C-alpha positions, 0 to 999 in steps of 0.5 A, a space after each residue: 212315446 215322447 211329449 210333443 215339444 216346442 221348439 225353444 227360441 234360440 239364436 246362434 251367436 251369429 244370428 244374435 250378433 246380426 239381430 243386435 247389429 240390425 237393431 243398432 243399425 235401424 236406431 241410428 239410421 233413424 237418428 240421422 233422419 232426425 238430425 236430418 229434419 232439424 238440419 231441413 228446419 234450420 236451413 229454412 229458417 237461415 234463408 228466410 233470415 238471409 232474405 228478410 232480415 238481412 237482405 242478402 242476395 242469394 240464389 234462394 231458388 236453387 238453395 230451396 231445390 236442394 233443402 228439397 232434395 234433402 227432404 226427398 231423401 229424408 222421405 225415402 230414409 223413412 221408408 227404409 225404416 220400415 224394411 226389416 233388412 240390416 242397416 250396414 255400413 255401406 248404407 250409412 256412408 252413403 246417407 252421410 255422402 248425401 249429407 255432405 253432397 248436399 252441403 257442399 251445394 249449399 255452401 258454393 251457393 252462397 260463398 264456399 269457405 267465407 261462408 261461417 257454417 262451412 264447419 259443419 262438415 266437421 259434424 258430417 266427420 264426427 258422425 262418420 267416425 261414430 257410425 262408421 268402421 275402418 276405411 269409410 271413416 277416412 273416406 268421410 275425412 278425406 271427401 270432406 276435405 276435398 269438398 272444402 278444398 273445391 269451395 275454395 276455389 270454386 264458389 258464388 260470392 257471398 255478400 257478407 263483410 268479413 270483420 271477425 274484429 268486430 265482434 259479435 256485431 259482424 254478421 261473420 263472427 255471429 254466424 261463426 257462433 251460431 255455427 259452433 253452437 249448433 255443432 256442439 248442440 248437435 254433437 252433445 245429444 245425437 252422439 249421446 244417442 247414438 253411443 247408447 244405442 252402440 252400447 244397447 248392441 254391445 250388450 245384447 252381443 255379450 248375452 248372445 255370446 253367453 247364451 252361445 257359451 251356455 249351449 255349447 257347454 250343454 253339448 259338452 255335457 250332454 255327450 259326456 253324460 248320455 254314454 254314461 247314462 246309458 251305460 247305467 240304464 243296462 245295470 239299473 234295469 238288472 237291479 229292477 229285475 232281481 229285485 222285483 223277483 225278491 219281492 215275489 220269494 216266499 223266502 224273503 216276504 217272511 222277513 218283513 223288515 227285509 221286504 222293507 229294505 228290498 222295498 226301499 231299493 226299489 225307490 232308489 232305483 226308480 229315482 235313479 232311472 228318472 236321474 238317468 232319464 233326465 240326464 239323456 234330456 240334456 243331451 237331446 235324448 229320451 228313454 221312451 219306455 218311461 212315458 205313458 198316457 196318463 191325466 195332469 191330476 194322476 200325474 201331478 198326484 203320483 209325482 208328489 207321492 213318489 216324492 214324499 216316499 224317496 225323500 225324507 221331509 217332515 211336512 210336504 204339502 201338494 194342494 192339486 187345483 188343477 180343475 178339470 182333468 186333462 188327458 197328458 203324456 207322462 214323462 220322466 223328463 217332466 218328473 225330474 225337472 219338478 223333482 229337481 225344483 222340490 230338491 232344492 227347496 227342501 234343501 233350503 227348508 228341510 221342515 216345511 216344502 209346499 207345491 201348488 198346481 193350477 190351470 192357467 189359461 193354456 199353462 199348466 202352473 207349478 208354484 213350489 215354495 218354502 220356508 228358507 232363507 230365500 233368493 240372494 239378489 246377485 243369485 236371482 240375476 244369473 238364476 239358471 245359468 251353469 254351476 251357479 249356485 249357493 252350494 259351495 261343491 263341484 258340479 252344484 248349479 247344474 239342478 235349476 240350469 237343467 229345470 230352465 233348458 227343459 222349460 225352454 224346450 217345451 216352451 214354457 218358462 221358469 220364475 223365481 223369486 222370494 216371498 214377503 213372508 220368507 222363503 223362495 218360490 219357483 213358478 213353473 209353466 208349461 203349455 199344455 198343447 206340448 204336454 197333453 194329447 192333442 185330441 184332448 185339448 182341441 176338445 176342450 177348446 171346441 167346448 
């Protein structure tokens, strides 16, 4: 009987990449929506200034209709932000084309290329170069160039005197200055935000690739280790049977020293079998004959007793403060996971290790502390990755890696840190729902 397990939250590299692209796409689309609201406010302010302050004769009704169309499109874009599907390049391309189309209509109604705000096309091209890829970028360049060319031949006249030599006293020169400042400000602010979104996406993609490499490593290691573990299972079982016969042999039992050695051999064989079970777990298998019904408190007490009996340590403290007992399924997988953490603590602090077991909410919480030098900051940042260890020997670093993997498989978590008074602390949290008997858990919640 194996303990029920919660599926770990794992995203394949392709799914993680889609998730990262979707998040970045939605954020970038949100930036376009914000930019469009600024454009709407600026256009309304410009029309008001042209009509009331400058008294220019322009088709204001048509210009206001174009602004209303831009507002309507932005409202639709806001509703689009609530939808989960990924934002792809064609959707961003269409959104930018709408902005270019509205700008072209407004320039046609207000002087074409004689309007100083014609250089707002550069902002659309810049946004396209940042947000789009490949042919979409050059399509934006070609479309804006065609619009520029068409406006050179077809536009309504702008009643504005072009005298740039007059400095900023000329409305045309002043309009060029405003257009430049507007382009510079919007590019600086929004391109910076978009670049930050893209950097966050790249970081998530890098993390997904790293996770994919770790998962592939687990598969390769599991294929190799499971074969060796299966081969070791038979001789270990044979040794256990032989040692059991020796224990009951009257001729051998007459020698106390020999019996002590046989008992030590039995302890080491049991330890080897538990290690084999842990190796099989990394390959996605389990030694079902090692599972048994017990209680949380009994499991913790037996675990502490077995570890103390098979390790040489001056002081080992086990505070079993779990409280009201809960029936559970005992499996060597759990034992091996805790043994790995305790072994690491003993290597860092050979004279003192402590384990505290508590019941926090719906979780079984095990806290292992030592009086060693603690974890280095760089080690904590990469904790749980394969072959990352402070031990300079081949194969080091797999112990905690398997601990993290087992905890994720059971739906739990592992947190490591340094104690203020010195030494390291590793906290393992496991949902009782994954290890406790379902009937007992239902009864406890009912009470």
